C-alpha positions in Angstrom: 93.3 31.6 116.3 90.6 34.4 118.4 87.1 32.7 118.5 84.2 34.3 120.2 80.9 32.4 120.3 77.6 33.7 121.2 74.5 31.6 122.0 71.0 32.3 124.0 69.0 33.8 121.2 65.9 33.2 120.4 62.2 34.4 120.4 60.6 35.4 123.3 57.4 37.4 124.2 57.5 41.2 125.4 57.9 40.8 129.3 59.9 37.9 128.6 64.1 36.9 129.4 66.7 35.4 127.4 70.3 35.2 128.8 72.9 35.1 126.0 76.1 33.6 126.5 79.5 34.1 124.6 82.5 31.5 124.9 85.9 33.5 124.2 89.3 31.4 123.0 92.5 31.9 121.9 92.8 35.2 123.6 93.8 35.9 127.1 90.0 36.5 128.7 90.4 37.7 132.0 92.0 41.3 132.0 89.9 42.5 129.1 87.1 44.6 128.2 84.1 42.9 127.0 80.8 44.2 125.8 77.6 43.0 124.4 76.1 45.3 121.2 73.7 45.1 119.1 72.3 45.5 115.4 68.3 45.9 114.4 67.5 46.2 110.8 68.3 49.3 108.7 70.2 50.7 112.0 73.7 51.2 113.1 75.7 48.6 115.8 75.2 50.1 119.0 76.6 49.6 122.9 74.0 47.2 125.1 76.8 46.8 127.7 80.8 46.1 128.7 82.8 44.9 131.7 86.3 45.9 132.0 88.9 43.0 133.6 87.9 44.9 136.9 84.7 44.5 137.0 83.2 48.0 136.1 80.0 48.5 134.0 78.7 50.5 131.5 75.0 50.1 130.3 72.9 52.0 127.2 70.7 54.1 129.0 67.8 52.1 126.8 68.5 48.7 129.1 69.9 50.0 132.1 68.0 48.2 134.7 66.6 45.2 132.0 70.0 44.0 131.7 72.7 43.0 133.2 76.5 41.7 132.4 78.5 39.5 133.9 81.8 37.2 133.2 83.2 34.3 134.7 86.6 33.9 134.1 87.3 30.6 134.4 84.6 30.0 131.7 86.0 32.0 130.0 82.4 33.4 129.7 80.9 36.8 129.2 76.8 37.0 129.5 74.0 39.2 129.2 71.0 38.4 130.9 68.1 40.2 129.3 64.5 41.1 131.7 61.5 42.5 130.8 62.3 43.1 126.9 60.7 44.8 124.3 59.7 44.4 121.0 62.4 47.2 120.3 65.4 45.1 121.7 64.9 43.1 118.8 67.8 42.7 117.1 71.1 40.8 116.5 73.7 40.0 119.6 77.6 40.2 119.1 79.8 40.1 121.9 83.4 41.8 121.2 86.0 41.5 123.2 89.1 44.3 123.2 92.5 43.9 123.5 95.0 46.5 123.5 93.5 48.2 121.4 92.4 45.1 119.0 88.5 44.4 118.9 87.4 40.5 118.6 83.7 40.2 117.2 81.2 37.2 117.5 79.5 36.2 114.9 76.3 37.2 116.4 73.2 35.9 117.9 69.6 37.0 116.7 67.1 38.2 119.4 63.3 38.6 118.6 61.2 40.1 121.0 57.4 40.1 120.3 54.1 42.0 120.6 
């Protein structure tokens, strides 16, 4: 059974930092694209950052220069380092793993940035 479990969310003041983690079990991890997405209240889920099995990365324009995605294949974990947080970064953050056309999602972790 595939499971993705996020952690690391919380409440932080604007300008602060958080690091999200997502551990994957039950599926091959190292060769697959992993990513972080977020959904704010009343808005659609949007891409934040992705990383391929080869290490290539993409970022949303809104987070470029502030957020960094990374992965530790030995720990089957993907991270999202978030710096210089803004109130508009407030959302539920989800990790996703793509496996041969199938997408697997975690349950999400709440990030709240106060002004």
